[in-house]
Jmol script that loads the backbone (N, CA, C; Angstrom):
load data "model"
ATOM      1  N   MET A   1     -43.729  27.882 -33.951  1.00  0.00           N
ATOM      2  CA  MET A   1     -44.053  27.120 -32.762  1.00  0.00           C
ATOM      3  C   MET A   1     -42.774  26.946 -31.935  1.00  0.00           C
ATOM      4  N   GLN A   2     -42.897  27.140 -30.644  1.00  0.00           N
ATOM      5  CA  GLN A   2     -41.763  26.995 -29.753  1.00  0.00           C
ATOM      6  C   GLN A   2     -41.806  25.639 -29.067  1.00  0.00           C
ATOM      7  N   ILE A   3     -40.637  25.140 -28.708  1.00  0.00           N
ATOM      8  CA  ILE A   3     -40.521  23.814 -28.086  1.00  0.00           C
ATOM      9  C   ILE A   3     -41.346  23.718 -26.805  1.00  0.00           C
ATOM     10  N   GLU A   4     -41.473  24.816 -26.082  1.00  0.00           N
ATOM     11  CA  GLU A   4     -42.235  24.776 -24.821  1.00  0.00           C
ATOM     12  C   GLU A   4     -43.707  24.442 -25.030  1.00  0.00           C
ATOM     13  N   HIS A   5     -44.212  24.611 -26.248  1.00  0.00           N
ATOM     14  CA  HIS A   5     -45.610  24.307 -26.540  1.00  0.00           C
ATOM     15  C   HIS A   5     -45.847  22.834 -26.866  1.00  0.00           C
ATOM     16  N   ILE A   6     -44.794  22.120 -27.221  1.00  0.00           N
ATOM     17  CA  ILE A   6     -44.968  20.705 -27.572  1.00  0.00           C
ATOM     18  C   ILE A   6     -44.236  19.757 -26.639  1.00  0.00           C
ATOM     19  N   SER A   7     -43.549  20.312 -25.648  1.00  0.00           N
ATOM     20  CA  SER A   7     -42.817  19.468 -24.706  1.00  0.00           C
ATOM     21  C   SER A   7     -43.500  19.483 -23.339  1.00  0.00           C
ATOM     22  N   SER A   8     -43.081  18.553 -22.502  1.00  0.00           N
ATOM     23  CA  SER A   8     -43.602  18.528 -21.132  1.00  0.00           C
ATOM     24  C   SER A   8     -42.468  18.178 -20.182  1.00  0.00           C
ATOM     25  N   LEU A   9     -42.629  18.587 -18.935  1.00  0.00           N
ATOM     26  CA  LEU A   9     -41.628  18.270 -17.919  1.00  0.00           C
ATOM     27  C   LEU A   9     -41.686  16.786 -17.586  1.00  0.00           C
ATOM     28  N   THR A  10     -40.554  16.244 -17.233  1.00  0.00           N
ATOM     29  CA  THR A  10     -40.491  14.852 -16.824  1.00  0.00           C
ATOM     30  C   THR A  10     -39.641  14.747 -15.561  1.00  0.00           C
ATOM     31  N   ASP A  11     -39.755  13.657 -14.869  1.00  0.00           N
ATOM     32  CA  ASP A  11     -38.921  13.429 -13.693  1.00  0.00           C
ATOM     33  C   ASP A  11     -37.492  13.153 -14.138  1.00  0.00           C
ATOM     34  N   THR A  12     -36.572  13.387 -13.236  1.00  0.00           N
ATOM     35  CA  THR A  12     -35.161  13.170 -13.543  1.00  0.00           C
ATOM     36  C   THR A  12     -34.543  12.171 -12.569  1.00  0.00           C
ATOM     37  N   VAL A  13     -33.478  11.532 -13.021  1.00  0.00           N
ATOM     38  CA  VAL A  13     -32.718  10.606 -12.184  1.00  0.00           C
ATOM     39  C   VAL A  13     -31.239  10.816 -12.444  1.00  0.00           C
ATOM     40  N   SER A  14     -30.445  10.367 -11.519  1.00  0.00           N
ATOM     41  CA  SER A  14     -28.992  10.403 -11.645  1.00  0.00           C
ATOM     42  C   SER A  14     -28.531   9.259 -12.547  1.00  0.00           C
ATOM     43  N   PRO A  15     -27.455   9.438 -13.294  1.00  0.00           N
ATOM     44  CA  PRO A  15     -26.938   8.333 -14.108  1.00  0.00           C
ATOM     45  C   PRO A  15     -26.402   7.183 -13.261  1.00  0.00           C
ATOM     46  N   TYR A  16     -26.256   7.406 -11.959  1.00  0.00           N
ATOM     47  CA  TYR A  16     -25.723   6.374 -11.066  1.00  0.00           C
ATOM     48  C   TYR A  16     -26.822   5.573 -10.360  1.00  0.00           C
ATOM     49  N   GLU A  17     -28.090   5.946 -10.603  1.00  0.00           N
ATOM     50  CA  GLU A  17     -29.199   5.222  -9.991  1.00  0.00           C
ATOM     51  C   GLU A  17     -29.230   3.794 -10.528  1.00  0.00           C
ATOM     52  N   LYS A  18     -29.523   2.849  -9.659  1.00  0.00           N
ATOM     53  CA  LYS A  18     -29.529   1.431 -10.050  1.00  0.00           C
ATOM     54  C   LYS A  18     -30.718   1.115 -10.955  1.00  0.00           C
ATOM     55  N   VAL A  19     -30.508   0.216 -11.894  1.00  0.00           N
ATOM     56  CA  VAL A  19     -31.540  -0.215 -12.830  1.00  0.00           C
ATOM     57  C   VAL A  19     -32.755  -0.750 -12.078  1.00  0.00           C
ATOM     58  N   ALA A  20     -32.545  -1.512 -11.024  1.00  0.00           N
ATOM     59  CA  ALA A  20     -33.655  -2.090 -10.263  1.00  0.00           C
ATOM     60  C   ALA A  20     -34.561  -1.004  -9.688  1.00  0.00           C
ATOM     61  N   VAL A  21     -34.001   0.115  -9.260  1.00  0.00           N
ATOM     62  CA  VAL A  21     -34.790   1.219  -8.712  1.00  0.00           C
ATOM     63  C   VAL A  21     -35.641   1.850  -9.812  1.00  0.00           C
ATOM     64  N   ILE A  22     -35.055   2.033 -10.978  1.00  0.00           N
ATOM     65  CA  ILE A  22     -35.787   2.622 -12.105  1.00  0.00           C
ATOM     66  C   ILE A  22     -36.893   1.681 -12.570  1.00  0.00           C
ATOM     67  N   GLN A  23     -36.599   0.394 -12.632  1.00  0.00           N
ATOM     68  CA  GLN A  23     -37.601  -0.588 -13.037  1.00  0.00           C
ATOM     69  C   GLN A  23     -38.770  -0.586 -12.044  1.00  0.00           C
ATOM     70  N   ALA A  24     -38.474  -0.488 -10.771  1.00  0.00           N
ATOM     71  CA  ALA A  24     -39.519  -0.439  -9.743  1.00  0.00           C
ATOM     72  C   ALA A  24     -40.345   0.847  -9.874  1.00  0.00           C
ATOM     73  N   PHE A  25     -39.697   1.947 -10.214  1.00  0.00           N
ATOM     74  CA  PHE A  25     -40.410   3.211 -10.425  1.00  0.00           C
ATOM     75  C   PHE A  25     -41.421   3.060 -11.558  1.00  0.00           C
ATOM     76  N   PHE A  26     -40.986   2.500 -12.676  1.00  0.00           N
ATOM     77  CA  PHE A  26     -41.892   2.321 -13.808  1.00  0.00           C
ATOM     78  C   PHE A  26     -43.015   1.340 -13.478  1.00  0.00           C
ATOM     79  N   ALA A  27     -42.735   0.332 -12.691  1.00  0.00           N
ATOM     80  CA  ALA A  27     -43.777  -0.613 -12.280  1.00  0.00           C
ATOM     81  C   ALA A  27     -44.834   0.081 -11.418  1.00  0.00           C
ATOM     82  N   ALA A  28     -44.401   1.012 -10.578  1.00  0.00           N
ATOM     83  CA  ALA A  28     -45.319   1.742  -9.705  1.00  0.00           C
ATOM     84  C   ALA A  28     -46.052   2.871 -10.429  1.00  0.00           C
ATOM     85  N   HIS A  29     -45.507   3.308 -11.567  1.00  0.00           N
ATOM     86  CA  HIS A  29     -46.085   4.408 -12.349  1.00  0.00           C
ATOM     87  C   HIS A  29     -46.248   3.957 -13.799  1.00  0.00           C
ATOM     88  N   PRO A  30     -47.219   3.095 -14.086  1.00  0.00           N
ATOM     89  CA  PRO A  30     -47.330   2.497 -15.422  1.00  0.00           C
ATOM     90  C   PRO A  30     -47.638   3.483 -16.548  1.00  0.00           C
ATOM     91  N   ASN A  31     -48.134   4.657 -16.237  1.00  0.00           N
ATOM     92  CA  ASN A  31     -48.432   5.642 -17.281  1.00  0.00           C
ATOM     93  C   ASN A  31     -47.296   6.616 -17.541  1.00  0.00           C
ATOM     94  N   HIS A  32     -46.184   6.439 -16.849  1.00  0.00           N
ATOM     95  CA  HIS A  32     -45.034   7.323 -17.013  1.00  0.00           C
ATOM     96  C   HIS A  32     -44.337   7.004 -18.334  1.00  0.00           C
ATOM     97  N   VAL A  33     -44.030   8.030 -19.121  1.00  0.00           N
ATOM     98  CA  VAL A  33     -43.459   7.803 -20.459  1.00  0.00           C
ATOM     99  C   VAL A  33     -41.944   7.757 -20.481  1.00  0.00           C
ATOM    100  N   GLY A  34     -41.286   8.202 -19.421  1.00  0.00           N
ATOM    101  CA  GLY A  34     -39.833   8.151 -19.394  1.00  0.00           C
ATOM    102  C   GLY A  34     -39.243   9.036 -18.323  1.00  0.00           C
ATOM    103  N   LEU A  35     -37.947   8.919 -18.176  1.00  0.00           N
ATOM    104  CA  LEU A  35     -37.195   9.716 -17.208  1.00  0.00           C
ATOM    105  C   LEU A  35     -35.993  10.332 -17.912  1.00  0.00           C
ATOM    106  N   SER A  36     -35.698  11.575 -17.567  1.00  0.00           N
ATOM    107  CA  SER A  36     -34.482  12.212 -18.062  1.00  0.00           C
ATOM    108  C   SER A  36     -33.351  11.877 -17.110  1.00  0.00           C
ATOM    109  N   VAL A  37     -32.224  11.519 -17.665  1.00  0.00           N
ATOM    110  CA  VAL A  37     -31.045  11.212 -16.854  1.00  0.00           C
ATOM    111  C   VAL A  37     -30.179  12.468 -16.853  1.00  0.00           C
ATOM    112  N   ILE A  38     -29.954  13.020 -15.655  1.00  0.00           N
ATOM    113  CA  ILE A  38     -29.276  14.305 -15.503  1.00  0.00           C
ATOM    114  C   ILE A  38     -28.059  14.138 -14.604  1.00  0.00           C
ATOM    115  N   GLU A  39     -26.932  14.654 -15.058  1.00  0.00           N
ATOM    116  CA  GLU A  39     -25.718  14.683 -14.215  1.00  0.00           C
ATOM    117  C   GLU A  39     -25.365  16.141 -13.983  1.00  0.00           C
ATOM    118  N   GLY A  40     -25.448  16.560 -12.729  1.00  0.00           N
ATOM    119  CA  GLY A  40     -25.319  17.989 -12.434  1.00  0.00           C
ATOM    120  C   GLY A  40     -26.549  18.677 -12.999  1.00  0.00           C
ATOM    121  N   ASN A  41     -26.357  19.605 -13.885  1.00  0.00           N
ATOM    122  CA  ASN A  41     -27.469  20.262 -14.583  1.00  0.00           C
ATOM    123  C   ASN A  41     -27.487  19.915 -16.058  1.00  0.00           C
ATOM    124  N   VAL A  42     -26.772  18.872 -16.434  1.00  0.00           N
ATOM    125  CA  VAL A  42     -26.622  18.520 -17.844  1.00  0.00           C
ATOM    126  C   VAL A  42     -27.387  17.235 -18.150  1.00  0.00           C
ATOM    127  N   PRO A  43     -28.287  17.278 -19.133  1.00  0.00           N
ATOM    128  CA  PRO A  43     -28.952  16.033 -19.532  1.00  0.00           C
ATOM    129  C   PRO A  43     -27.967  15.121 -20.259  1.00  0.00           C
ATOM    130  N   VAL A  44     -27.910  13.872 -19.823  1.00  0.00           N
ATOM    131  CA  VAL A  44     -26.966  12.922 -20.423  1.00  0.00           C
ATOM    132  C   VAL A  44     -27.657  11.734 -21.071  1.00  0.00           C
ATOM    133  N   GLY A  45     -28.969  11.608 -20.887  1.00  0.00           N
ATOM    134  CA  GLY A  45     -29.676  10.483 -21.492  1.00  0.00           C
ATOM    135  C   GLY A  45     -31.138  10.466 -21.127  1.00  0.00           C
ATOM    136  N   ILE A  46     -31.797   9.440 -21.621  1.00  0.00           N
ATOM    137  CA  ILE A  46     -33.208   9.232 -21.349  1.00  0.00           C
ATOM    138  C   ILE A  46     -33.446   7.739 -21.211  1.00  0.00           C
ATOM    139  N   VAL A  47     -34.397   7.397 -20.383  1.00  0.00           N
ATOM    140  CA  VAL A  47     -34.762   5.985 -20.227  1.00  0.00           C
ATOM    141  C   VAL A  47     -36.289   5.896 -20.287  1.00  0.00           C
ATOM    142  N   THR A  48     -36.768   4.973 -21.100  1.00  0.00           N
ATOM    143  CA  THR A  48     -38.215   4.762 -21.233  1.00  0.00           C
ATOM    144  C   THR A  48     -38.553   3.374 -20.721  1.00  0.00           C
ATOM    145  N   PRO A  49     -39.780   3.182 -20.244  1.00  0.00           N
ATOM    146  CA  PRO A  49     -40.144   1.860 -19.731  1.00  0.00           C
ATOM    147  C   PRO A  49     -40.088   0.783 -20.809  1.00  0.00           C
ATOM    148  N   GLU A  50     -40.406   1.154 -22.039  1.00  0.00           N
ATOM    149  CA  GLU A  50     -40.390   0.169 -23.120  1.00  0.00           C
ATOM    150  C   GLU A  50     -38.977  -0.343 -23.405  1.00  0.00           C
ATOM    151  N   LYS A  51     -38.035   0.586 -23.550  1.00  0.00           N
ATOM    152  CA  LYS A  51     -36.660   0.175 -23.856  1.00  0.00           C
ATOM    153  C   LYS A  51     -36.014  -0.538 -22.683  1.00  0.00           C
ATOM    154  N   LEU A  52     -36.311  -0.096 -21.472  1.00  0.00           N
ATOM    155  CA  LEU A  52     -35.773  -0.778 -20.300  1.00  0.00           C
ATOM    156  C   LEU A  52     -36.359  -2.182 -20.211  1.00  0.00           C
ATOM    157  N   GLY A  53     -37.645  -2.306 -20.498  1.00  0.00           N
ATOM    158  CA  GLY A  53     -38.293  -3.613 -20.484  1.00  0.00           C
ATOM    159  C   GLY A  53     -37.676  -4.582 -21.471  1.00  0.00           C
ATOM    160  N   VAL A  54     -37.336  -4.094 -22.654  1.00  0.00           N
ATOM    161  CA  VAL A  54     -36.681  -4.943 -23.654  1.00  0.00           C
ATOM    162  C   VAL A  54     -35.331  -5.425 -23.131  1.00  0.00           C
ATOM    163  N   LYS A  55     -34.574  -4.523 -22.539  1.00  0.00           N
ATOM    164  CA  LYS A  55     -33.258  -4.874 -22.006  1.00  0.00           C
ATOM    165  C   LYS A  55     -33.353  -5.910 -20.889  1.00  0.00           C
ATOM    166  N   LEU A  56     -34.378  -5.775 -20.044  1.00  0.00           N
ATOM    167  CA  LEU A  56     -34.505  -6.657 -18.889  1.00  0.00           C
ATOM    168  C   LEU A  56     -35.258  -7.951 -19.183  1.00  0.00           C
ATOM    169  N   SER A  57     -35.885  -8.045 -20.348  1.00  0.00           N
ATOM    170  CA  SER A  57     -36.735  -9.197 -20.627  1.00  0.00           C
ATOM    171  C   SER A  57     -36.004 -10.412 -21.187  1.00  0.00           C
ATOM    172  N   SER A  58     -34.742 -10.269 -21.489  1.00  0.00           N
ATOM    173  CA  SER A  58     -34.016 -11.451 -21.965  1.00  0.00           C
ATOM    174  C   SER A  58     -33.872 -12.457 -20.826  1.00  0.00           C
ATOM    175  N   MET A  59     -33.404 -13.640 -21.150  1.00  0.00           N
ATOM    176  CA  MET A  59     -33.342 -14.715 -20.160  1.00  0.00           C
ATOM    177  C   MET A  59     -32.632 -14.291 -18.870  1.00  0.00           C
ATOM    178  N   TYR A  60     -31.520 -13.606 -18.988  1.00  0.00           N
ATOM    179  CA  TYR A  60     -30.757 -13.195 -17.801  1.00  0.00           C
ATOM    180  C   TYR A  60     -30.706 -11.681 -17.650  1.00  0.00           C
ATOM    181  N   GLY A  61     -31.547 -10.963 -18.377  1.00  0.00           N
ATOM    182  CA  GLY A  61     -31.501  -9.504 -18.405  1.00  0.00           C
ATOM    183  C   GLY A  61     -31.569  -8.848 -17.046  1.00  0.00           C
ATOM    184  N   TYR A  62     -32.585  -9.177 -16.268  1.00  0.00           N
ATOM    185  CA  TYR A  62     -32.735  -8.541 -14.964  1.00  0.00           C
ATOM    186  C   TYR A  62     -31.566  -8.877 -14.048  1.00  0.00           C
ATOM    187  N   THR A  63     -31.158 -10.120 -14.054  1.00  0.00           N
ATOM    188  CA  THR A  63     -30.040 -10.550 -13.214  1.00  0.00           C
ATOM    189  C   THR A  63     -28.752  -9.818 -13.595  1.00  0.00           C
ATOM    190  N   LEU A  64     -28.541  -9.628 -14.889  1.00  0.00           N
ATOM    191  CA  LEU A  64     -27.325  -8.956 -15.355  1.00  0.00           C
ATOM    192  C   LEU A  64     -27.309  -7.465 -15.034  1.00  0.00           C
ATOM    193  N   TYR A  65     -28.463  -6.811 -15.152  1.00  0.00           N
ATOM    194  CA  TYR A  65     -28.497  -5.350 -15.077  1.00  0.00           C
ATOM    195  C   TYR A  65     -29.016  -4.763 -13.779  1.00  0.00           C
ATOM    196  N   GLN A  66     -29.662  -5.538 -12.912  1.00  0.00           N
ATOM    197  CA  GLN A  66     -30.347  -4.971 -11.748  1.00  0.00           C
ATOM    198  C   GLN A  66     -29.463  -4.111 -10.851  1.00  0.00           C
ATOM    199  N   ASN A  67     -28.204  -4.450 -10.697  1.00  0.00           N
ATOM    200  CA  ASN A  67     -27.320  -3.682  -9.819  1.00  0.00           C
ATOM    201  C   ASN A  67     -26.394  -2.729 -10.553  1.00  0.00           C
ATOM    202  N   LYS A  68     -26.606  -2.591 -11.855  1.00  0.00           N
ATOM    203  CA  LYS A  68     -25.789  -1.672 -12.659  1.00  0.00           C
ATOM    204  C   LYS A  68     -26.440  -0.286 -12.647  1.00  0.00           C
ATOM    205  N   PRO A  69     -25.649   0.758 -12.900  1.00  0.00           N
ATOM    206  CA  PRO A  69     -26.236   2.095 -12.986  1.00  0.00           C
ATOM    207  C   PRO A  69     -27.050   2.236 -14.275  1.00  0.00           C
ATOM    208  N   ILE A  70     -28.068   3.060 -14.208  1.00  0.00           N
ATOM    209  CA  ILE A  70     -28.942   3.252 -15.366  1.00  0.00           C
ATOM    210  C   ILE A  70     -28.167   3.797 -16.570  1.00  0.00           C
ATOM    211  N   SER A  71     -27.029   4.424 -16.333  1.00  0.00           N
ATOM    212  CA  SER A  71     -26.223   4.962 -17.440  1.00  0.00           C
ATOM    213  C   SER A  71     -25.747   3.866 -18.385  1.00  0.00           C
ATOM    214  N   GLU A  72     -25.732   2.620 -17.942  1.00  0.00           N
ATOM    215  CA  GLU A  72     -25.298   1.525 -18.801  1.00  0.00           C
ATOM    216  C   GLU A  72     -26.378   1.034 -19.759  1.00  0.00           C
ATOM    217  N   VAL A  73     -27.631   1.421 -19.516  1.00  0.00           N
ATOM    218  CA  VAL A  73     -28.706   0.958 -20.388  1.00  0.00           C
ATOM    219  C   VAL A  73     -29.556   2.089 -20.966  1.00  0.00           C
ATOM    220  N   MET A  74     -29.267   3.332 -20.621  1.00  0.00           N
ATOM    221  CA  MET A  74     -30.062   4.468 -21.110  1.00  0.00           C
ATOM    222  C   MET A  74     -29.748   4.753 -22.574  1.00  0.00           C
ATOM    223  N   ASP A  75     -30.617   5.520 -23.187  1.00  0.00           N
ATOM    224  CA  ASP A  75     -30.380   6.013 -24.549  1.00  0.00           C
ATOM    225  C   ASP A  75     -29.753   7.373 -24.475  1.00  0.00           C
TER     226      ASP A  75
END
end "model"
wireframe off; spacefill off
backbone 0.3
color backbone group
């Protein structure tokens, strides 16, 4: 079995995109499973709505991270 048979394309974002923009994207696309974080043509991380939600759900999470680049909270 080849990887192309079990994988699917996903949207990509820059590692410099703000957390608030990514959070808004996931809010507007509730069935989206994640985004690949790409710098140039190199994948550098992944962000999922579940993990981002955990990071932002603490008492000051959104306030702390909203203006930071997604590279600070991605996997």
